[in-house]
C-alpha positions as CSV (number, residue, x, y, z in Angstrom):
1,M,10.4,-8.8,-26.2
2,S,7.3,-10.7,-25.2
3,Q,3.9,-8.8,-24.9
4,Q,4.0,-9.5,-21.1
5,A,7.5,-7.9,-20.8
6,G,6.5,-5.0,-23.0
7,L,3.3,-4.3,-21.0
8,R,5.3,-4.5,-17.7
9,E,7.8,-1.9,-19.1
10,V,5.1,0.4,-20.3
11,M,3.1,0.2,-17.1
12,A,6.2,1.0,-15.1
13,R,6.0,4.4,-16.6
14,F,2.6,5.0,-15.0
15,A,2.9,6.5,-11.5
16,T,0.5,5.1,-9.0
17,G,-0.2,5.4,-5.3
18,I,0.6,2.5,-3.0
19,T,-1.9,0.7,-1.0
20,V,-1.9,-2.3,1.3
21,L,-5.0,-4.4,0.9
22,T,-6.1,-6.4,4.0
23,A,-8.7,-8.9,5.0
24,G,-9.5,-10.1,8.5
25,G,-10.9,-13.2,9.9
26,E,-9.7,-16.8,9.8
27,H,-7.6,-16.3,6.7
28,G,-6.5,-12.7,7.5
29,H,-3.9,-11.4,5.1
30,G,-2.3,-8.3,3.7
31,M,-0.7,-7.4,0.4
32,T,0.9,-4.4,-1.2
33,A,-1.1,-3.3,-4.3
34,N,-1.1,-0.5,-6.8
35,A,-3.9,-1.9,-8.9
36,F,-6.6,0.1,-7.1
37,S,-9.1,2.7,-8.2
38,S,-12.3,4.4,-7.3
39,V,-15.3,3.3,-9.4
40,S,-18.4,5.1,-8.3
41,L,-19.6,7.8,-5.8
42,D,-23.2,6.6,-5.8
43,P,-23.0,4.0,-4.4
44,P,-19.4,4.6,-3.2
45,M,-17.3,1.8,-4.7
46,V,-13.7,1.0,-5.4
47,L,-11.9,-1.8,-7.2
48,C,-8.7,-3.8,-6.6
49,C,-7.1,-6.4,-8.9
50,V,-5.5,-9.5,-7.3
51,S,-3.8,-12.5,-8.9
52,R,-5.9,-15.6,-8.5
53,T,-2.8,-17.4,-7.2
54,A,-2.1,-14.8,-4.5
55,R,-3.0,-15.6,-0.9
56,M,-4.8,-12.3,-0.8
57,H,-7.3,-13.6,-3.4
58,A,-8.5,-16.4,-1.1
59,A,-8.5,-14.0,1.9
60,I,-10.9,-11.6,0.2
61,V,-13.1,-14.3,-1.1
62,T,-13.3,-16.0,2.3
63,A,-13.9,-12.7,4.2
64,Q,-16.2,-11.3,1.6
65,S,-14.7,-7.9,2.5
66,F,-11.4,-6.0,2.4
67,A,-9.8,-2.9,3.7
68,V,-7.4,-0.5,1.9
69,S,-4.7,1.5,3.6
70,I,-3.3,4.2,1.3
71,L,0.3,4.6,2.3
72,A,2.1,7.7,3.4
73,A,5.6,8.7,2.2
74,D,7.2,7.4,5.4
75,Q,5.7,3.9,5.0
76,R,8.1,2.6,2.4
77,E,9.1,-0.2,4.7
78,L,5.5,-1.4,5.1
79,A,5.1,-1.4,1.3
80,G,8.2,-3.7,1.1
81,Y,7.1,-5.9,4.0
82,F,3.6,-6.6,2.5
83,A,5.2,-7.2,-0.9
84,D,7.5,-9.9,0.5
85,W,6.1,-13.4,0.2
86,R,8.5,-14.6,3.0
87,R,6.6,-12.8,5.8
88,P,4.5,-14.9,8.2
89,S,1.1,-16.2,7.0
90,G,-2.3,-15.2,8.4
91,M,-2.8,-12.7,11.2
92,A,0.8,-13.4,12.4
93,Q,2.1,-11.1,9.7
94,F,0.5,-8.1,11.6
95,E,2.2,-8.8,14.9
96,S,5.1,-6.4,14.0
97,V,2.9,-3.8,12.5
98,A,0.8,-1.0,14.1
99,W,-2.8,-1.5,13.1
100,T,-6.4,-1.2,14.3
101,P,-9.3,-3.4,13.3
102,A,-11.8,-1.9,10.9
103,P,-15.0,-1.3,12.7
104,R,-17.4,-3.3,10.4
105,T,-15.1,-6.0,9.0
106,G,-12.2,-6.4,11.4
107,A,-9.7,-6.1,8.6
108,P,-6.5,-4.5,9.7
109,L,-6.1,-0.8,9.0
110,L,-2.4,0.3,9.0
111,E,-1.7,3.1,11.4
112,G,0.0,6.2,9.9
113,S,-1.5,5.8,6.5
114,L,-2.8,8.7,4.4
115,A,-6.4,7.3,4.3
116,W,-8.4,4.1,4.9
117,L,-11.4,2.4,3.3
118,E,-13.4,-0.5,4.6
119,C,-15.3,-2.4,1.9
120,E,-17.8,-5.2,1.5
121,L,-17.1,-7.4,-1.5
122,S,-19.8,-6.7,-4.1
123,E,-18.6,-8.5,-7.3
124,A,-15.6,-10.4,-8.5
125,Y,-14.8,-10.7,-12.2
126,E,-12.2,-12.9,-13.8
127,A,-9.7,-10.9,-15.9
128,G,-6.8,-12.9,-17.3
129,D,-4.8,-14.3,-14.4
130,H,-6.3,-11.8,-12.0
131,S,-9.7,-11.1,-10.4
132,I,-11.2,-7.6,-10.3
133,F,-12.8,-7.2,-6.9
134,L,-15.5,-4.5,-6.6
135,G,-16.1,-3.3,-3.1
136,V,-18.9,-1.1,-1.7
137,V,-17.3,1.4,0.7
138,L,-18.7,0.9,4.2
139,A,-16.5,3.5,5.9
140,S,-13.6,5.8,5.1
141,S,-11.3,8.2,6.8
142,R,-8.2,10.2,6.2
143,A,-5.2,11.5,8.1
144,S,-4.0,15.1,8.2
145,T,-0.7,14.2,6.6
146,Q,-0.3,15.1,2.9
147,E,2.9,13.2,2.0
148,A,2.2,10.3,-0.3
149,L,4.2,7.2,-1.3
150,V,4.2,6.6,-5.1
151,F,5.4,3.8,-7.2
152,F,7.1,4.6,-10.5
153,D,9.6,2.8,-12.8
154,G,10.1,0.0,-10.3
155,G,10.8,2.1,-7.3
156,Y,9.1,4.0,-4.4
157,Y,9.1,7.8,-4.4
158,E,7.9,10.4,-1.8
159,F,5.6,13.2,-2.9
160,D,5.3,16.0,-0.4
161,K,4.2,18.8,-2.7
162,F,2.5,18.8,-6.0
163,T,2.9,21.3,-8.7
164,R,-0.4,21.7,-10.6
165,A,-0.1,21.6,-14.3
166,T,-1.7,24.7,-15.9
167,A,-3.8,24.5,-19.0
């Protein structure tokens, strides 16, 4: 087994939340992503990792900003839609999706999500075949729903209750 295949198999065992990254403007685009994390509280920063060959990469670089919609359990179809390279290009891909423009950047925020972040691109670092984009959080909000969509072992799962591990 190649190192790439081995890494893919190992990382499939790491449960992650599901986001849709979006950028507005002339090269508006959206992409399902689970390579996302908070970085800092002061200043508030997050990161996302995007393949340098992905359309999303060019969209973020051009817009110099991005938004993050953290998907709720009932948004499995949206995760699949924004993972499908056959969807329309540009802002046309949002015509069949309920969204609102982020107040500062205009990036699409997907309605019904658990939470949203609007970010200004701060830094971009090359890392193998991806770029790590650091974004300063300009605005954030969350919905009242608690049910999350999670990716694990190549599939989507719904989490509506969490059992806390005890020490």
